[in-house]
N, C-alpha and C positions, 0 to 999 in steps of 0.2 A: 785661493788660486785659481778661481774662475776666470775665464777671459770674456770680457764684455763683447756684445754685439757691435758690428760696424768697424771692427778693428782688422780682422783677418781677411786675407785674400781669398777669392773663390776656390782656387786649387787647394789651398790648405784646408779650407772647410770641407770640400768634398772628400779629400783623403782622409780627414778625421771621421767624417761621417761613414765611409766605407769601412774602416777598421773598426769603429764602434759597433756597426751592424754586425760584422763577423764575430766580434767578441761576445756581444750580447746573444747572438744565435747559438754559439757554442755553450754559453753559461745557461741558457734556457733549456738546451737538450740535457744539461747535467742535473737539472732540477728534477726532484721527485717529491713525493708526499711527505718524506721525512725531512728532507732539506729544505722545504719551502719555508717552513716556520722560522728556521734559523736565518735563512736569507733575508726574510721580511724584518726580522728584529735587527740585523746588522744594517740593513737599508735604512731603517728608522734612525739608527745612531749616526749613520753618515749624513742623513737629512738634517738633524739637529746640529752636528758638529761643524759642518761646512756652512751652515746658515749664519753662525755667530762669527762675523768677519770684520776685518779692518781694510777699508779701501786703500788701494795702492796703485794709482794710475789706471791703466787699463786692466788691471788684475786686482787680487785682493789677498790679504794674509788671514789664515784661520787654521784651526785644526783640521785634519783631513781624515785620519784613521785608516788610510789605504793599506798600510802594512798589516795592521790588525786584521782588516777585512780580507786581504789576500790569504793570510794564513788560515783563517776560519772558513773561507769559501772557495778558494781556488778560482776556477773559471766563472763562478756565479758572482764574482765581485764586479763583472761588467753589467749584468742586469741590475744588481743592487745599486750601483752608482747611477745607472740610467733612470731608474724609478726615482731615486732621491733627487737628482738634478731637474728631472721633468716636472716634479712636484714643486720645486723651488721656483722654476720659471713660471709655472702656472699660477701659483698662490702668491708669490712675492716678487716676481719679476727679476729674479737673480739669475745671472748667467744669460739666458736666452735660449731661444730655440734654434737658430741657425748655428750656435757655437756648441749645441748639446753634444754632438759626436766628438768634437775636439776635446772638450771637457772631460767626457767619459773616458777617452783614451788616455788623456794626461793623467788622471787619477787612477783608472784601472789597471793600466799596463804596469806601472811600478809596482802596484799591490800584488798583481798576479806573480810577477817575476820574483820579487822578494819573498812572497808567500811561498812559492814552489822551492825556493832556496833554503828557507829556514824552517818550514813547517815540519820536516823529518826530525830536526833537533828538538823542536817544541814537543812533538808527539812522543819521542822515545826517551828524552832527557829528563833530568830532575826538575824540581821547581825553580832552582837557581839557574839551571841551563835555559829553562823556558824564559825566565826574566831576561837574561842577557841576549838570547836569540831574538826575543821580541823587541828589546831596546835596539838592536842592530837593525832589524827589519823595519821597524817605525822610523828610525832616523834616515836610513838609506833610501827608503821609499820617497821620503820627502825631498831628498837630494836629487834622486832620479827625476821626480815630477818637476822639480824646479829646472833641471837641465832641459827637459822636454819643452817646458814652457819657453825658456829662453831661445831654444832652437826654432820654436813655432813663431815667435815674435820676429827673430832675425830674418827667418825666411820670408816673412811678410814684407818687410822693409827695413832698410839700413837705419831709418829714424827711430826704430824701437831698440837699438842696440844699447843704449844707456839705460832704458827701462828694463831690459832683460837682465842686466847686471845688477840693478837695484833690487829686482824681485828675488834674485837668488841671494843676495846679502840679507834681505829682510827675512828670509826664511830659515837663516842659521839658527836663531833662537827657537823656531818652530821645530827644527829638527831635534833639538834636545827635549823639548816638551813632548813631542810625538814618541820619542824613543821611551821615555820614562812611562808615559800613559800606556803604550802598547805593552812594554815589558811588564808593568804591574798588572794590567788586565789579564795577560796570558799566565802570570805566576798565579793569580787568583784562581783562574779557571782550572789550571792544572791541579790546584790544591783541593777545590771543592766540586768541579764538574769536568773531571778528565776526559770523560766520554765525548765531550764536545770537541776536543782536540784529538780524538782517535785513540786515547790511552784506555786501558782496560779496568783500571781500578784507581780509587782515590789514594792520595798520599797523605799519611798522618801529618797534621800541622807541626807538631813538635819536631818531627824529623825533616820537615821541609824548610824550616827556617834557616836562612843562610848565616854562616859563622861570621863573626865580626873580627 
């Protein structure tokens, strides 16, 4: 869902850059020695996931994992995406430097918002609750990112209206995949490493299996 360089208008790029700087600044303030390793691991996962992509006009289709990142990192999702996207631009020419801020906001903001909404359920609920909350967060974060992308494209020019609709439609299957990946990852963490999610103790696997 990266936006390529040379597409967006200057006001959109400046607004995205300003919002990204604010999000990254708050995320960096939230970093400490304990959370830095977790943030680095998640940023590495974002780097790999968003690098495997299918070009789609001025954008692309790929796994994003912003819902998962938002639940695990909170505000730190912004610097995590910033580092991942910066390395992609430097090493592989993906995305670009002028659109870095817009891309960070487009991915990080939905992750942060959906993470804030569903993280309490994941932290306090059972493995089953963690799975379904993660599934919802993963799917809805892609939907919100797609809507933000469509708004960005339309605000740049009416000629991108058709492309905006195509991008949203192309991400419908990605929503389903993201939801299942996010839900499965959070259910696994809830089962074996609940402290990562803020839980106090692990849950026996036998008791955690959802009934059919």
